[in-house]
N, C-alpha and C positions, 0 to 999 in steps of 0.2 A: 183464208188468211191473206192479207196484203202484206207479204213478207218485207217488201222494201220499206213500207211505212213503219212496220214493227221495229225493224233494225234502227230506224231514225229515232224512235221513241225509247228504245232500251237504254238504260244507264250502263256505264262501264261495268259496274258490279253485277248487273243482271246478265250482261253478255258473258262475262267470265263464269257465272254460275251455270249458264246453259251448256257450256262445253265441258262441264263436269257433272256426273250423275247426281241426282237428288239423294239417292241411297244405293242399296245394292242392286236394285232391279229397275228403277224408274229414271226417266229424264226429269229435269227440273221444270216445275210449273211456275209461271209468272202470273199471278191472279189478277193484278191490276190491268194487265193487257190481254186478259182472257187466253193466255197460252197454257194449255193443259199439259200434264205429264202423260207419257205413254209407258207401258209396262213391257218388258222383254223377259224371256225365260229360256233355260235349257228345255228341250234339247233335241239332240239328233234322233232319238228313238222314243220320244214321248214328252208330255208336258211335265215339267218340274217347276211348279209355281210355289215358291216358298211362302209360307204363312207365319212361320215362327223361326227366327234365326238367333234368338236371344242367347242360346246356349253355345253358339258356335257350330253346333251340328244341326243343320237346318231341317225343319219338318215341312213337308210339302203336301199339297192336296192330293187326293186320290185321282189317278189317271191311268189310262191303259198303257202298259209297258209293251212296246212293239219290239220286234227283233232288232238287235244292234246292227250298225251299218255293215260290219263284217259279214253278218248273216244275209242281210238284204243284197249285198253285192253278189253273193253266191247264187242268187236267183238268175243272174244275167238277164234280167227282164226289166227294162225301164218302165214298162207299164205297171208292174207291181210296185216299183219305187214311187210312181205317181200316186198310186192308190194309198200307199203308206203316208206320203206327204199330205195328201188330201185329208186322210183320217186324223192325223196329228193336228192339222190346222183347224179341224172342226172343234177339237177340244180347246185349243188356244182361243178360238173365237168365242166359245161359250163361257170362257173364264176371263174375258176382256184382256187378253194378252196379245199384243200386236206383232211381236217379232219372235221367230224361232232362232235361237242361238245355234245354228247349224245350217247345213251339214258340215262335218269335218272332212276336208278333202286332202289332208296330208298323205303323202305317199309312204307306204310301208317299206322302210329301208332295211329293217332287221326285225325278225320275229320277237326279239327281246323287248321291244318297245311296249311298255305297260299299257299304253293307250291305243294299241292297234285295233282293238275291238270297235273303237269309235270311227275308224277310217275304212274306206272301201277296199283299196287294192294296192298292190305293188305296181300296177300299170296305170298310167295317166289316162289312157283311152277308156278303160272300164270305169275308172273313177269319174270321168267327165260324163259319160252316157248315163250312168246310174244316178249321179247327183243331179243331172239335168231332169230326169224323170221326177225325182224327189222335189226339186225346186218348183217345177211347174205345178205339181200337185198342191204344194203349200200355197203358192201364189193364186191358185184358182179360187181359194177361199178368202182372198184379200187379206192374207196374213203375210208379213214380210219374212225374209230369210237373211241369214248372216253367214257368209263363207268364212271358214276358219281352218287353220290358223296361218296367216300369211307372214312368213313362210319358213321353210327349212326347219320345221319343228318336228324332229324325228326321234326324240328320246325324252324320257321323263326325269332321269337323274340329271341334276343340275340344269333343269330346263329353264330356270330363271336367270342363270348367270353364264351359261356356256355360249361360245361364239361359233356359229356355223360358217365354215369356210368351204365354198363349193365353186367349182369351175363353171364357166359360162354355159357350156353345152349341157351339163347336168342340170343346171338351174332351169334352162328354157325347155329342154326336151323332157325332163322328168318332173321336177318339183314345182315349177311355175306353170306348167302346161295346163292343168285343169283350171287354175285360177284365171288364166288368160282366156280360155274358151268360155268359161261360165260367166264371166263378166258380160258377155253378149246377152245374157238373160236378164240383165238389169237387177241384180240382187240389191236389196236395200242397204245392206251393210257388208263390210269386210272387217274381220277381226284380226288385228296384228298378233303375232306370237310373242312369247316371253323372251326368247333367246336373242342374242346379238346376231347380226348378219354382217359379215366382213368387218367386225370390230365395233359396230355401233348397235345399240339396242334397236330392235325392229320398230319399236314405238316412236323413235326419234330419228330414224334413218331416212334422210331426204331422198337419197337415190332409190332406196327400196320402196318407199311409199309414194312420194310425189312423182319422181321421174319414171319409175317402172309401172307401178299400179295405176296411177292416174294418167300420166301423159302418154305412156307407151301402150298400156292395155285399155285405156279409155274409161276407167271407172270414175263416175261422177257422183256416186252415192256417198254415204257416211262411213268413215273409217273409225272403228271403235277399238279401244284397247282390250286385250284380255284382262281379266280382273286383277288389278294391282300391277300391271305390266309397265306402267309409266315410270320412267326414271326422272326426267325433267319435263314438267307440263309445258313449259315455254318452248323447249326444243321440239317436243312432240307436236305442238300446235304449228310451228314453222314447217315441220315435215308433213303437214296437212292431216294429222290425226285429229279428228273432230270432237270425239267424245271420250273422256276418261271414265272408266268404271272400275270399282264402285265410286260413288261420290264421297268427297271429304273436303273439309274447309281449307286444308293446307294448300291445295292446288289453286283454289280460287284466289286466296291471298297472294300466292306467288305470281299468278297471271296479272293481277291488279298492279302489284309492285313493279313487275318487269315492263308492263305497258307504260307506266308513268316514268320509268327510267329510259324509255325509248327503245327497248329491246324487241318490241312486238309492233309491226306495222298494223294500222287499223284495218287495212284491207284483209290481212291474214286472219285477224280475229273475226271480222264480219263474214268472211267466206265460210268459216266453220260454223258460225252462228246460223248462217243461211241454210247450210246443209242439215243442221239439227232441226230448224224450223220447218223445212220441207218435209222431213220425215214425220214430225209431229202432226203437220197439216194433213198428211196422207192418212194417218190413223187416228185422228182426233175424235171421230164419230164412233161412239160405242153403241152398237145395236144389240138388242136382246136376242140371244141365240140359245138354243138347247142342243144337247148332244146325247146320242144313244150309246152309252158306254158298252152295253152288251153287244150291240152290233159291231162296234169297234174292236171289242175283244175277239169276236169271231174273225174279223178281218186280220187281226194280228196272228191268229192261228193259221189262216190261209197263207199269209206271207211266209210264215215259218215253214209250213209244209212244202212250199215251192222252193225254198232255199236250202233244205236239208240235202247234204251231199253223201251219196253212197260211195264209199271208198273201196270196198271189197265185198264180194258176194260169191265166194267159192261154193261150188256144187249147187248154186242157186238156192242157198239156204233161206233166203228171203224171197218173197214175202211169207210171213207166218200164215199158217192155216188155222182155222178155229178148232180143228181137232188135235192140233199139236199140244202136247203137254209141255208147258213152258215154266221154267224157274226164273223169276226176276230177281236179280241180285244187285245190291248197291244202295248205300245210304243216300247217294245223290239222285236216286229215283224218287225219293220223298223230298229231300232238301235240294231241289233242283237249282242250278245256277243258270238263270235266264237273262241276266244283264250284268254289265261290268260295274266296277266300283268307281266312285269319284263324283264329279259334278253332274254327270248325266243320270245319276241314280234315281229311278222313278219309284214313287209310292204306288204300288200296283192296285188296279181295280179288283182283279181276281186272278189268282195264280192256279193254273191247271198243272198239277205235278204229274210225273210219268206214272208213279205208283197208282194213283187213283184211277187213271184211264186203263192201264193194262190189266189191273186186277179185276176190272169189271168183266173181263172175259172168263168164262167158266173154268178153263183149264190152266189158269195162271196162278202160281203161288209166289211168295216173296220171302227172302231172307236179307238181312242187312249187309253182311259181308265185310264191311269196314266202317270206320268212323270218319266222316268227311272233315272233321275239325283237327285231325291229327295225322301224323305220318307213320306211326308204328302200327304194324299189323296185330290184330287181336286173335289170339289162338282159339278162344272159345267161338268167336264168329266164324273163323276159318274152319273149325271142326264141324260146325253146323252145315256149312257149304259142302264140305267133303262128304258128309253123310247123305245129303239130299241130291246133289248134282247128278250122280249116275242114274237116278230114277226118272229123269226127264228127257224128252226127245230133243229139246233145244234150251239153251241158256241165253237170256238177255242180261248182259252185264253192263250196268250204267256207271260210268266214271267221268272224271273231268278235273279241270283246274278250278280252284277256289279263288276268292278275292285276295287271299294271302299270297297267291302266286302271280297275279297280274291285276293291275289297277292303275288308274290315273295316279300320278304322284311318285311312282317308282318303276323301274324296269325289272324285267325278269332276270334271274340268275342262271337259268338253264332251260332246256327244252323238255325236261322229264315231267311225267305225271307224279303226284305224290307217291312216295316209295311203297306205302301200304297198298295202294291201288295197283301198281305195277306187279307187286308180288302176288296179289290176288288173281290178276289176269293170268299170270303164268301158271299158278296152281290150279285154277278152275279148268284150264285147258287139259290138264292131266286127268281130271275126273270125268270130263265130258268133252268130246271133240267138236260138238256143234255149238260153238260159242259165237254169239252176236254181240259185239262191243258197241255201245252207244256212248258217244263222247259229247260233253258240254265244255267247250273251250273258246277262248277269245282270239287265239292265234295258234300257229303251228306247234305241234309237239313232235318229239322223236318217238318212234314206235319199235323198240327192239323186240316187242312181243307180237309184231305184225304176223309172223308166220304161224303163231300159236292159235290164232282165232280165224274163223272162216268168213266172218262178215264184220265190216266196220261201217258205222253210220255216224257221220259228223253233223251234229246239230248246231255247232257254234253256240251262240247265245241267242236262243230262239224266242225270247219275250215271254210274256205271261201265258200265252196260249200253247206253250211248247208241249204240254202233256197230250192235248188233243192232236197236235200236229204229228208227233212221233207215233201215236197210235194209228193214225191214218196211213203213215208211210210203212210202218212195220207190217201191218195187215193188208197192204196193197190197195187200200181205198184211193190212195194217191201214189202214182208212179214217180219215184224220186227223179228230179231233174236238175238239182243244184250242181254247180261246178265251182271249183276252187278259184277264187280271184287272187290267190297268192300261191307261191311254191312252198311245199313242205320239204325241207331239206332232210337229209339223213341224220346229220348232226350239225352243231353250230360251227364247227371248224370249216365246213364247206361253204358257209355263207360269205359272199364276196365282201361285205362290209364288216365282217366279224372283227378283224384286227383294228378297225378304225371306229368302232362304235363305242359310245360312252367311255372315252379314254381319259376323262378327267373333268375338272371344274372350269377349264378355260377353253382353248381352241379345240374344236371338233372338225377334223378334216375328212370330207366325204371323198376319200381317196379312190374308191371304186368308180367314181364318176357316173357315167351313163349306164354302167353294167349292174343294174339293180334287178334282183329277182331272176325271172326266166331269161332276161336279156343276157345275163351272165352264164347261166347253166346251159342254155342252148349254144352259146358261142364257144364254150369250152367242152361241149359234149359230156358234161358231168352228170353222173347218175344222181337222181333225187328220189326221195321217198314217194312223193306224188307231184307231178308237174303242174304248173299253172294251167287252169282250165280243165283239170281232171274231174271226172265224175261219172258214175255208172248209172244204168237204168235197169228196170226189170224187163225192158224191151231191147231189141237188137236193131240198130239203124245202119242202113247201107247207103253209101254215097256213090253217085255215078253222073255221067253226062255233064262234066264241067265244060261250060261254054263261055267264050268272050266274043264280043261283037267286033273287036279290032285288036290287032297285035302290037300297035304302036301309038304312042302319044307324041304329037308333033308340036302342040301349043299348050299353054297353061290352061286354056279354056276347054280343051278336049276331055271327054269323059269316056271311060271304058265301062261297059255294062258286063257284069259277070253273073252267071247263074249256075246252080248245081241242083241236081235232083236228090232228094233224101227219101228213102223208103223205110217204113216201119215193118220189119219182118216178124213182129209179134214178140210175146204172146198177148200184149195188152196195149191199149191206147197210151200214148205218152208224149211228153214234150222233149224236144231236142234242141240243144244249143249248137248252132253252126258258127264256126269261127273262121275268119279270114285273116291270115298273116301275109307278110311279104318278106322276101329275102333278096337283098341287093347282091347280085352276082359278081359285079366288078366295081365296087365302090372306089371312089378316088380319095376317100377319107375313111378311117376305121369306123365300122358300124357294127352293132349287134347282129348276130346271124338271123334273128327272127324278131319281127315287131308286129303287134296286133293293129289292124286298121278297120276291122268290122266284125260285128257279131249280130246274130238274130236268134230269137227263140220262137219255135213254132210247135203247135199241137198237131200231131200226126196220128190218125187212127190206125189200129191194127190192120196191116195189109195195104195201107194207103201210101201213095207217093206224092210229095209236094216239092215244088220248085222254089228255091230260095235265091233272092237276087241281091246283088251289091253293086255300087257304083264307086269307081276310083278315078282320080285324076292325078296330075303331077304333084299336087300338094300332099297327097296321101303318102308320098315317099320322102317328104321334107326332112332335113336335119338342120340343126342350128350351126351356122358358120361363125365361130367366135371372133374372127378378125373382121368380118363384114357386119357383124351384129344383126344378122337377119336369118330367117329360115330360107333355105334354097333346096332345089332338087338336083340331084346328079343326073346327067345323061348316063345311059347304060341299060343293062339287062336286069330285069326283076322277075322273080318267080312269085306268082300269086298262088298261095297255098291254102286250101281248105283243110283244116286240122281238127282232130278230135280234142286235142289239147296242144300246149306249146311244144310238146315232144313228138307227137305222132301225126305225120302228114298223111292225109287220105287221098287227095287228088290235087294236082297242080298244073298251072299253065305259065309259060314264059312270055313276057311282053318286053317291049323296048321303049324307053323314054328318050326322045331326041328333041329337046326344046332349046338347043344352042346355049346351054348354061356354060359360061366361062368364068373362072375365078382363080385367084392365086392359091397355091397350096397353103395349108394351115399348119400351125405348130403340131397338130395331131399327126401329121405325116412324118414327124421326126421321132415319134415315141413308140418304140417297138413293144414296150410292156403294156400298151393300150391297144395293140393290134391283135385281134383274135387268132389269126394264123400264126402269130409268133408267141402266143401264150399270154394270157392276161395275168401279169404278176404285179402290176401297179407299183413300179419302183418309185422310191422317194424322190429321186432326182428328176424323174419324168413328171411327177405330179407338181413338183415345185415349178417346173416350166409352165404348167397349165394355169396355176394360180398366182404365179409371180411373187411368191413369198416363201420363206423357209418354214419347214415343218418343225415347229417348236412350240413351247408353252402349252402343252396339252393338259398338264396338271401343275398348278403353281401353289406354293406355300405363301399365304398372305401374311404380311408383317405390317407393323406400324408405318405410316399412319393409316388407320382404318377409316372407312366411310359408312354411310347408312346403306350402301349397296353391298356391304359385306354381310355374311350370314353368321348364325350361331356357331357353325362349324369353323368358320374363319377365326373367330375370336375366342374359341373355347380354351385355348392354352394360356390366355391371360388371366390374371387374378380376378378382375371384374367379370370377364367372360364366364368364368366358372360359376360365379355367384348368379349371374343372369340365367345360365343354363339350368341351374337347380330350381330357380323360380318357375321356369317354363315347365319343368318336369312336374311340379306341383299342380300347375294350371292344367296340364295335359290330362291328368287323372280325372278331373272334373268333366272335361270335354269328352273323354272316352267312355264315361260311365254308360254301359249298355250298348256300346258301339265298338266291340272288339274287332269286328271285321275291318274297321277303318284305322286300326292302330298303326299298321305299317305305313300307310299313306300319310298319316298325321305326323308320325315320328320323323320320317324323312323330309316331309314338307317343312316342318318347323326347323329342322337341322340345316337344310340347304337354302331356305328362302331368304332373300335379302331382308335385312331388318326393317327397311322402309315398308316392304310389303307385309311383314308381320303386323306392323302397326295399323296399316290400312284395313287389313282383313280381320282385325281382332275384335271388331264390334265395340270399340271404345275402351277395351281393357288396357291397351297399350297406346299411349299418346306418342305422336311423332316427336314432340319436343323431348320426351323421355328418352327416345332412341338417340337423339342428338346429344343429350346429357351423358348417356352411357358411352357413346363413341368418344366424346371429348375427355371423359375420365380415363378411358383406355389409352387414349393418345397422350395422356398426361398434360392436357391443356386445361388446367383446373379452373382458371378464371373464366374461360369460355363455358365450361360445364356449369359453373355457378350462375352465369347469365341465363342459360337455358332453363335452369330449375327455378329461377326467379320470375320468369315470364309467366303471365297469366295464360 
């Protein structure tokens, strides 16, 4: 393509149509100039190419469902992430889909976030390294990637209307960090989030998109909206958002009108058109490719097996032996939960359930135990377990969270398993002491039953090959090597962001700031259920001989080489994750007690010793100085710590950094409640100093005048609003027919979604002019309402 000539030849109408999608999944084609459209699709853990969305509940083609990103992160192996990205891209390529709408790299601020299964970690370093492997794997097949969701998108409740308010250090050290690092890999697209950032929608926030993402981070690719995230197409264009998805005629007309009114400079429009055309040019050639789904299915099982986390193994109850008499219990052994709900939901090629694989073994029997679709325990099912359980040497009890508990579109309400499952766990342990609990979850749960079971195996959401993977791990064909990429708290009250999470429909204050996950728990020496990085093995690994080649860094270019010996003391070959943290011993600004700066995963044979090496320099210890608006490194002493997890130090060495860094004190030095040694209590008055605004308007009651950015929830108390809500209830029944698992997501989605978004996502059922008509009626502007209804 000669893009300069094409831009000269394009009409105003054609330019405006290019920066708005053709439909739900394609860019606009201009046939007279031989500009084709290209196709994009979810998702982060497999291809979801929609072939029928006429009902509102899309049907997609058959594809391999790989482990969700929460599971992949637990492998702590970027090579495995590369393998998964490569396999997913092969299916995209074979189906003429040019761009993966992923990976999701948002940080896990709170376990309640319903979409946490789509994200990697609470830690930006793990997120960056695992996403890097995934991205390189996808791009190796000449398929594009889209980083999402930029940024500060940490909750599902009111995700389209809430306003994220975050101090500068937390933005740059925690929430922006992975985006800033991964931009260096030249991702084809970055997707903006739904929420507002500092009072403005992310889609039209000039500082957020143009000044930070483009000018500061150096992103030159295409910025795309999340689906229906655009409030004002003109304002979004000026903020350098290039492509609004999905496509609809209203934005095109708006752009034409505003350009003719002088509100849009031609260079601004042409710059976005150019970025769209560059993307189309890159992927315009469609080659014929085939894909082996059976091979990819086995790859998905391999990834799941390497990502499974062994959380407990008292008396070395695992691995199972073939002579063990095993009773398999649990409805979710048959009805496995192998992926999360929402936009990433894959139509799987073939699902390997746990029941089919484990009952292939001669000495394994099965009982249902509970119903996965309800919370009440069934006495008849429980009696059956009670009669059989004492007769077996070991019990494998399969439990987990269903889509009703966590999904895109809504946040969790608690950390508990369904009550009937918790009851069964406690009861089974009375009948047989050798209980192995197998969990299928998308995020942390509380475990009041932990002491009652001898072994706990966390599968997370293991993809369609989960049955094969868990069979390999339970019987020891695979030595478990997964580690938690997030902290499991004892209860939700101990979570640093708990008081400040999903506090309403308006301002959301990230008052815990940089103290997310293990950064908080380590700094406060607080007990947790399982720390970040936790995971056991069937083997025993010993660490020794920690060496550094120098004890001091005197310039920014100097590097310290660190090495440590790791020995596998048996009884079987296995992979070990080696983690490198640092602790600033005398920081001049408050810092978390421990921060991860390196990890490596290695295979070590039984009886073998291997040396693991790391490199660090002054930038490894950087923090963001909010007054200087840059990352800097403190002079001082640092402890380099090889840890088994964020809590347990194995060996450490102290070094000194002396690079003559001189800077003025920060506002952070005035805030005792943000200093670990003085207790992290995050006082309101201190956080107000950090963000320079008052902590207010976390939940607001909307009143007239309403706009199209208001939701059904906002207008439901008005006379017209009640009528509209009843109509949506009728429509919802048709959409939900045969899709009960999606009911909660759709209920809350319709209730909390801006009315403009409802229109755009309604597949034509609701016209935007009708929304304007409704709003003007509610506002009692009857003449304006009549004008809207009279428009063609």
